[in-house]
C-alpha positions in Angstrom: -31.2 22.9 26.7 -27.9 21.8 28.2 -28.6 18.1 27.3 -29.4 19.0 23.8 -26.0 21.1 23.6 -24.0 18.3 25.0 -25.5 15.7 22.5 -24.5 18.0 19.6 -21.0 18.4 20.9 -20.5 14.7 21.3 -21.9 14.1 17.7 -19.6 16.5 16.2 -16.6 15.5 18.2 -17.5 11.8 16.9 -17.6 13.1 13.2 -14.3 14.8 13.5 -12.3 12.2 15.4 -13.6 9.1 13.6 -11.6 8.6 10.5 -13.9 7.5 7.6 -13.2 4.6 5.5 -10.1 6.2 3.8 -10.0 6.1 -0.2 -6.5 6.6 -1.3 -6.0 8.4 -4.8 -2.7 8.8 -6.5 -0.8 12.1 -6.9 1.5 10.8 -9.5 3.2 7.5 -10.5 6.4 5.9 -11.0 7.6 5.6 -14.7 7.1 2.2 -15.7 10.1 0.0 -16.5 10.1 -1.1 -19.9 10.7 -4.7 -18.8 8.7 -5.8 -16.0 11.4 -6.3 -13.3 9.7 -6.5 -10.0 12.7 -6.1 -7.6 11.6 -4.6 -4.5 9.9 -7.2 -2.2 7.2 -5.7 0.0 7.7 -6.3 3.8 5.3 -7.6 6.1 3.2 -9.2 3.3 2.9 -12.5 5.4 0.8 -10.4 7.9 -1.6 -9.4 5.2 -2.6 -12.8 3.7 -6.3 -12.3 3.9 -6.3 -9.0 2.1 -4.2 -10.4 -0.5 -6.6 -13.3 -1.0 -9.4 -10.8 -1.2 -7.6 -9.0 -4.2 -6.4 -12.4 -6.1 -10.0 -13.7 -5.8 -11.0 -17.3 -5.7 -8.7 -20.2 -6.0 -8.6 -21.4 -9.8 -4.9 -22.8 -10.1 -2.3 -23.7 -7.2 -0.2 -20.8 -8.0 -1.1 -17.1 -8.5 0.7 -14.5 -10.5 -1.3 -11.2 -10.8 0.0 -7.6 -11.7 -1.9 -4.8 -10.3 -1.6 -1.2 -9.5 -0.4 -0.3 -6.2 0.0 3.0 -4.3 2.7 3.9 -2.2 1.6 6.2 0.7 2.9 7.3 4.1 1.3 5.6 7.0 0.0 8.3 9.2 0.2 6.3 12.3 3.8 5.2 12.1 7.1 7.1 11.6 8.9 6.8 8.5 6.5 3.8 7.4 5.3 3.4 3.7 2.2 1.5 3.1 1.5 -0.5 0.0 -2.1 -0.3 -0.9 -4.1 -2.3 -3.8 -7.6 -1.6 -4.3 -7.7 0.5 -1.3 -6.6 -2.3 0.9 -3.2 -2.2 2.6 -1.0 -5.3 1.5 2.3 -4.5 3.3 5.0 -1.9 3.8 8.1 -0.9 2.0 11.2 -2.1 3.6 13.0 0.6 6.0 15.7 1.1 3.6 13.2 1.8 0.7 11.1 3.8 2.9 13.8 6.2 3.6 14.6 6.4 -0.1 10.9 7.0 -1.0 10.7 9.9 1.3 13.8 11.3 -0.1 12.3 11.1 -3.5 9.2 13.0 -2.2 11.5 15.7 -0.8 13.7 15.8 -3.9 10.5 16.2 -6.2 9.0 19.0 -3.7 6.0 16.6 -3.2 3.8 16.7 -0.3 3.9 13.6 2.4 0.4 13.2 1.6 1.2 12.2 -1.9 0.3 8.6 -3.1 2.5 7.5 -5.9 1.3 4.6 -8.4 3.5 1.6 -9.2 3.0 -1.6 -10.9 3.1 -4.7 -8.2 3.2 -8.3 -8.5 1.2 -10.5 -6.3 2.5 -14.2 -6.4 2.6 -17.4 -4.7 0.7 -20.6 -3.8 -2.5 -21.5 -2.3 -2.1 -23.7 0.9 -3.6 -26.9 1.5 -5.6 -28.3 4.5 -2.3 -28.1 6.6 -0.8 -25.0 5.2 -1.9 -21.5 4.9 -1.4 -19.6 1.7 1.8 -17.8 1.2 1.5 -14.8 -1.1 4.2 -12.2 -1.7 4.2 -8.6 -3.2 7.2 -7.2 -5.4 7.0 -3.8 -6.8 8.4 -2.7 -10.4 10.7 -0.1 -9.5 14.5 0.5 -10.5 17.1 -1.4 -8.5 18.2 1.9 -6.9 14.9 3.5 -5.9 16.5 7.1 -5.8 16.8 6.6 -9.7 13.1 6.4 -10.1 11.3 8.8 -12.5 8.0 10.3 -11.4 5.6 11.2 -14.0 
């Protein structure tokens, strides 16, 4: 009986402690700018080349320019870090300055810290060759001053 109870406790603990494959859903979205002005560069995109390649798909031309929907989500494992997620795959972070403004924006609009906001993103760059790795970057279609953003 004791062994059975121990196995049940371990099983429940594993279910509660292990985070399932997270699926992100938007709680709102940034109002799109009338002209596509992708002004905000996503930092750390160089660390996310493999996920970006997965999103871009197979190499067809030497250069890539693809507009996608992205979510801005607070990273639960880092302080004041805002993840940029495309197709449920993280592709980078907002810069520290933009992350602070994003957090203020959530506060000003009385939105939960668990809110994911949708924004258009541009993935662009070049495929590498035999001697170079690919170099893709991500930019977000947000106003120059992030605090001037409108949320729908």
